[in-house]
N, C-alpha and C positions, 0 to 999 in steps of 0.2 A: 504494500500500500504506500503510495507516495505521501510526502509530507503535506502537500496541499489538500489531498482528499482527507487525510487524517484530521487536519485542522478544521475543515468544514464539518466533519462528523462530530468532533468534540464541541464546536460552537453550537451545533444542533442539540447536543446533549445538554449543554448549559441552558439553552432555550427551553428544553423539555422540563428541566428542574423548575425553572421559573413558572411555567404553565401549571405544573402540578401543585406547587406551593400556593400560587395565586388562586387556583380552584379551591384549595383547602380553606383559604381565607374568605371565600364567598364569591368567587367568580371573577369576571373581567375587570371590575373596578379596582380590586386590590392589586392586580397585575399592573394596571396602568399607573396607579399612584406610586407603587414601590419602584417600578422601572423609571418613572419620571424623576424621582428623587435621586436615584443612582446616576441617571444621565446628567443631571445638573452638577453633581459632585465630580464627575469624571470628565465632562467636556472641557472645563477650565484647565484641568491638568493636561489634556491632550493639546490644546492650543498653546499652552505655555510650558510644555514639557521640557523643551530644550533649556529655557531660562532657569526653570526650577532645578533640574538635575545638575546643570553646570555650576550654579550657585552653591548647591549642596556639597559639591566636591571641590569648590574653590578653583575651578578651571579658568584659564585665561587663553585668549586667542593668540596663536603663534603667527608672527610675521614670517613671510617667506625666507627672509635672510637669516632668521633664527634657526630654521630647520629646513634647508633647501631640499634635501633628499626626501623628507617626509612630504613636503608640498608637491614634489615632482611625482611621487608615486600616487598620491591622492588624485592629482590632476590626470595622470595617465589612466588609472583604473576607472575613474568616473567617466572619462571619455570612452573607454571600452564598454562601460555599462550604459552609455547613452543618457547620462544625467548631468546636471550642472555640478561643478566642483563644490563639494561641501566645505564649510568652514573647518579649520583645523585648530584644535585646542589641546593644551597640555594640562594634566592634573598633577599637582605637587605631591605625589605619592611614590614611595619606593616600591610598593607592591606592583609587580608587572601586570598590566591589564589594559583593556581598551573597550570602548563602547561607541555606538552611534545613537544619535537622537535627532529630534526634529519631526514635525508632523507630516512632511512630504519631502520628495527629493529637492524641491526648490528652497526648503528651509532646513536642510540637513546639516549635521555637525558630526565630524569624526573626532573623538577625544582619546588621547593616549596618556598613560602615566609616564612620569620621568623614568621610572624603573624599567618599563618595557623597552624603552629606547636604548637602555644600557646593556641589556642582556641578550637581545636578539641580533642576529646577523641582518644585513640589509635585505636579503631575500626572504628571511622569516618575517621581518617587519612588513614587507610587501604582502605576504600571505595574510597577515592579520588585518591589514587595511582592506584587502580584497574581501575578507569575511565581513567586515563592518559595512562596506559598500553593498555587499550582498543583502544585508538587512535592510538597507535603504531601498534598494531596487525591489525587494520583495514586499515592501510596505509593512514590515513587521511591527512597527510602532503603532500603526493604525489597528492591526489585528490584536495586539496586546491590549490596546485601549478598549476595543469592543469586548474582549474577554473580561477585562476589569469591570466594565459597566455591568455585564451580566452577573459576574460574581458578586458585585456589590448589591445588585438587586436581590440576589438569592439570600445574602446575609440579612438584608433589610426585611424581606418577607419572612425568613426564619425567625428573626427576633420578634416581629409582630405576632407570628403564630404562637411562639412560646409564651409571650405575654398573655395573649387571649386564652390560651389553653390553661394557664395557671390561674388567671384572675377573671376570665370571661364567663365563668359558669358552665352550664351544660350545653355543649355544642350539638348534642344529638337532636335537640329541638329545632335546630337550624339546618338539619340535613348535612351536618359536617362530618359524619362518619365516626369512627372510633377515635376519641380524643387522645388516648394513650399512644396508639399507633401513629397518629398524626404528630404528636409531640416528639416521638422517636425519630420520625422522618425529618422534622424541623431541626433536630439536633444534628442529624447526620448530613443534611443537605449542604451546609457550609463547608464541611470537610470534603465532601464529594466535589464541590465547586473548586476548592483549592487544588485538589488532585488533578482535576481537568485542566486548570490553568497551568499547572506544572507540565502536563502532557503537551499542551499547546506550545509552551515555551521550548520544550525539548524538540518538538517537530521543527520549529522555526530555526533552531540552532543547526540541526542536520541540514536543512535547506540552505542556510547561509554558508555552511561549509562547502556544499556542492557548488553554489553560485560563486563563492569566492575562489574556489579552486579553478573553476572555468575562466573567471576573469583574469587571474594572474597566470594561468597556464602551468602552475607548479604545485600540484597537490602535496608533494613531499615537503615543500617549504612551509606550508601551513601546518602539516603534521608535526614537523620539527618544532615549530613555534608552540604548538599546543603541548607537546611533551615538556618543553622548558617551562612553560607557564604553570603546568600542573605541578612540577617539582617545586617551583618557587612559591606557589600559592600556599603550600603547607608550612613554609618557614618564614615568609614575609607577610604579615597580616595587613589588610587594608585598614588604615587608621580611621578613615571617615566612612567606612562601609555602612550601608543602610539596607535592611532586608527588603524594603519596598522597591529597590532598584537592582536587586541581585540579578534578575533575568536579563538586564541590559548588557552585562559584561560578557566578553568572549569566554572567560572561565569564571566560575563562581568565586566571588571574593569572600564568601562566608563559610563555605563547607569544604571539608576534605574530600578525598576521592573514594573512600571506602566505608564499610559498615552501614550504620543507620543513616549517616549523612547522605549517602547515595539515594536513599528512598525519598528524601525530602528536598533534594536539590532541584532547582529549576533547569539544570543543565544535564544532558546525557553524560554517561561515564566517558571520561577522556579517552580511555583505551579503545572504546568502541568508535569514537570519532576518528581517532588516529588510524585504526584498522580500515575504516571506510575510505579514508583519503589514500592510504597505501594501495588499496584495491583499485581505486581510480587511476593511480599512477601506473599500475601494472597493465591496465586496460588501454593505456595510451591516451 
């Protein structure tokens, strides 16, 4: 199953959870109200996502003369992708990492940490930038925002249902079904929404790897970069890391690569991503 099809199915599953919870609350009106509240909360973050996250990580825009090679590869790869050249920013962090942000290709930003520019070879850095431009080309920021809107709606609906189940009296009179079963579903729905969000994020990471490898023409360069970043992420923590932005980075700044951490990470296992890239290289 391709990443695109999987993403569509997971978004449909999120929609289904909203419909079920809305029906439990009394029909279409509850769905519209809760979804509207979630939409208001998330639209602002979508339009201003670049400013919010760049400010969160104290990023500053890099002039071309400060990092000529970085600007050169961003321009080359964005031209290969058929999009305007994104702005280029640097994050004052030793932890090696990178992300892309901006609501569309016309307002995109590629941000890298100081640490990643120190440990990667020029070709590996090119692979990382290609991955981030892949996110921009694939409109992943928009998709993540839609998933966030739906997940927020689910949490809102679940909270309302929990409140009414506890304090709203007997729901059987309103045709609401078994209140205990409904309460259990309302407790589990936000967990399911979070797991679906993680699955969507993982699908988009695989897709960005594929797109990035095609853009730079060197899957092994991106694979080598991921290996170095994986080793470094366990020993150099991100000082200003924030769980709400974990999915934006090329490797998770908050989790290790094994044990329980793997289950709750928004990123696929690094060894699987590396193996896929190596397979791409073997296939030419």
